[in-house]
BAVEXLUM-716260 format. One record per residue: residue in three letters; x, y, z of N, C-alpha, C in turn. Coordinates in steps of 0.02 Angstrom, whole numbers. Example, Ala and Ser with C-alpha at 12.3 -4.5 7.8 and 13.67 -1.06 7.14 Angstrom:
2
("Ala",(660,-284,390),(615,-225,390),(660,-165,390)),
("Ser",(642,-112,354),(684,-53,357),(645,2,394)),
! end
This chain:
83
("Met",(-369,-447,1101),(-400,-382,1068),(-391,-320,1111)),
("Ala",(-385,-263,1086),(-369,-199,1126),(-429,-151,1109)),
("Gly",(-467,-158,1056),(-521,-110,1038),(-561,-126,973)),
("Tyr",(-588,-73,952),(-630,-78,888),(-643,-15,857)),
("Thr",(-661,-23,802),(-689,42,763),(-760,38,744)),
("Gly",(-798,88,729),(-862,84,725),(-900,91,790)),
("Thr",(-961,57,794),(-993,59,865),(-992,-4,903)),
("Ala",(-1007,-3,955),(-1001,-78,997),(-1056,-120,973)),
("Arg",(-1114,-93,953),(-1160,-131,917),(-1149,-160,858)),
("Gln",(-1104,-117,816),(-1088,-140,741),(-1012,-120,732)),
("Pro",(-974,-172,761),(-898,-149,751),(-878,-159,679)),
("Lys",(-832,-119,657),(-816,-121,584),(-750,-164,578)),
("Ala",(-701,-145,625),(-635,-176,627),(-617,-190,697)),
("Leu",(-558,-229,717),(-541,-232,789),(-464,-214,779)),
("Ala",(-455,-184,847),(-383,-168,856),(-350,-228,888)),
("Val",(-312,-266,862),(-291,-332,895),(-214,-322,919)),
("Arg",(-208,-352,975),(-140,-357,1007),(-100,-415,977)),
("Leu",(-48,-405,943),(-14,-459,907),(31,-490,960)),
("Pro",(61,-553,946),(100,-586,995),(169,-547,1007)),
("Asp",(185,-508,960),(246,-471,979),(232,-405,1011)),
("Gly",(169,-394,1041),(146,-337,1076),(117,-283,1036)),
("His",(136,-268,975),(110,-219,932),(35,-228,929)),
("Val",(-2,-169,917),(-69,-164,907),(-82,-153,832)),
("Ala",(-125,-189,794),(-148,-174,730),(-205,-169,724)),
("Leu",(-232,-138,673),(-304,-132,651),(-318,-178,603)),
("Ser",(-370,-226,615),(-382,-277,560),(-424,-248,497)),
("Gln",(-424,-292,458),(-468,-281,396),(-541,-272,421)),
("Arg",(-583,-250,374),(-658,-249,394),(-689,-311,415)),
("Leu",(-727,-313,470),(-756,-380,489),(-806,-404,440)),
("Thr",(-821,-461,438),(-874,-492,400),(-943,-472,443)),
("Thr",(-993,-482,414),(-1062,-473,454),(-1069,-525,512)),
("Val",(-1040,-584,498),(-1059,-634,544),(-1001,-628,607)),
("Leu",(-946,-609,586),(-894,-594,641),(-915,-533,684)),
("Ala",(-938,-487,654),(-965,-425,680),(-1012,-438,746)),
("Ala",(-1064,-480,711),(-1125,-494,748),(-1096,-542,815)),
("Ser",(-1044,-583,805),(-1018,-622,861),(-984,-591,911)),
("Val",(-943,-533,891),(-899,-503,936),(-940,-451,971)),
("Ala",(-982,-418,937),(-1021,-355,970),(-1054,-372,1041)),
("Pro",(-1085,-425,1053),(-1112,-439,1129),(-1042,-440,1181)),
("Arg",(-989,-461,1155),(-941,-461,1204),(-897,-398,1212)),
("Leu",(-904,-343,1176),(-874,-282,1176),(-894,-237,1235)),
("Val",(-850,-224,1282),(-871,-171,1337),(-818,-105,1327)),
("Pro",(-849,-54,1303),(-811,0,1280),(-783,38,1335)),
("Gln",(-727,62,1325),(-691,112,1383),(-688,177,1363)),
("Pro",(-686,221,1408),(-689,298,1379),(-620,310,1343)),
("Gly",(-622,359,1296),(-563,380,1269),(-552,349,1210)),
("Arg",(-484,362,1184),(-463,337,1107),(-402,311,1115)),
("Ala",(-389,252,1083),(-321,222,1078),(-298,223,1003)),
("Tyr",(-237,209,998),(-201,218,935),(-150,170,923)),
("Thr",(-153,139,865),(-100,86,845),(-36,122,830)),
("Gln",(9,78,821),(72,109,804),(69,141,738)),
("Gly",(22,125,689),(22,145,630),(-24,212,633)),
("Gly",(-49,235,688),(-88,294,692),(-156,282,693)),
("Asp",(-178,234,679),(-264,215,674),(-287,219,742)),
("Ala",(-347,257,739),(-386,274,805),(-434,220,819)),
("Ser",(-449,198,872),(-500,144,899),(-527,171,966)),
("Thr",(-575,132,975),(-617,140,1035),(-581,83,1090)),
("Pro",(-555,101,1148),(-530,43,1188),(-591,-3,1215)),
("Ala",(-574,-69,1218),(-619,-111,1248),(-586,-150,1303)),
("Ser",(-628,-175,1361),(-599,-211,1417),(-626,-272,1404)),
("Gly",(-589,-323,1437),(-613,-399,1434),(-567,-425,1391)),
("Glu",(-566,-489,1396),(-530,-535,1352),(-570,-571,1294)),
("Ile",(-557,-545,1234),(-584,-562,1181),(-534,-597,1140)),
("Val",(-534,-656,1125),(-475,-690,1091),(-507,-708,1018)),
("Val",(-468,-673,968),(-486,-694,897),(-426,-725,872)),
("Glu",(-447,-770,819),(-382,-797,774),(-384,-746,711)),
("Val",(-319,-732,694),(-307,-690,638),(-258,-715,595)),
("Met",(-263,-697,542),(-210,-715,477),(-175,-647,464)),
("Ala",(-109,-658,480),(-73,-588,471),(-25,-601,407)),
("Gly",(-19,-551,362),(21,-547,321),(60,-484,307)),
("Thr",(105,-478,269),(138,-413,262),(141,-400,188)),
("Thr",(135,-337,179),(139,-305,115),(182,-246,131)),
("Arg",(167,-191,105),(197,-120,127),(176,-102,201)),
("His",(120,-126,213),(94,-117,287),(70,-181,312)),
("Ala",(67,-189,375),(43,-255,404),(-29,-261,390)),
("Val",(-53,-329,372),(-120,-344,343),(-137,-393,401)),
("Val",(-199,-378,440),(-219,-415,492),(-288,-438,471)),
("Thr",(-312,-499,463),(-382,-520,448),(-400,-562,505)),
("Val",(-461,-542,535),(-493,-575,588),(-529,-645,545)),
("Val",(-499,-704,575),(-538,-761,546),(-594,-789,583)),
("Arg",(-587,-791,650),(-639,-827,697),(-619,-794,772)),
("Leu",(-678,-796,803),(-688,-783,870),(-665,-846,911)),
("Arg",(-633,-848,959),(-608,-904,999),(-636,-902,1062)),
! end
């Protein structure tokens, strides 16, 4: 995981680093996932951007999430669970 949108206490979506090295913004997190991820977020100063131009707050630490990725006109990444 590379970052998040929303606040560290209530993240809305995650900026995830995919196996190919690209960073993509996930779909909106469920309430349960947001509550699980929030205590592990360590915000860093500044803003980060995905290849698609979406802005997020960078986060440090190793948070590993399982995602389901699909393709439509744009990449669709859905966080399934915290690992």
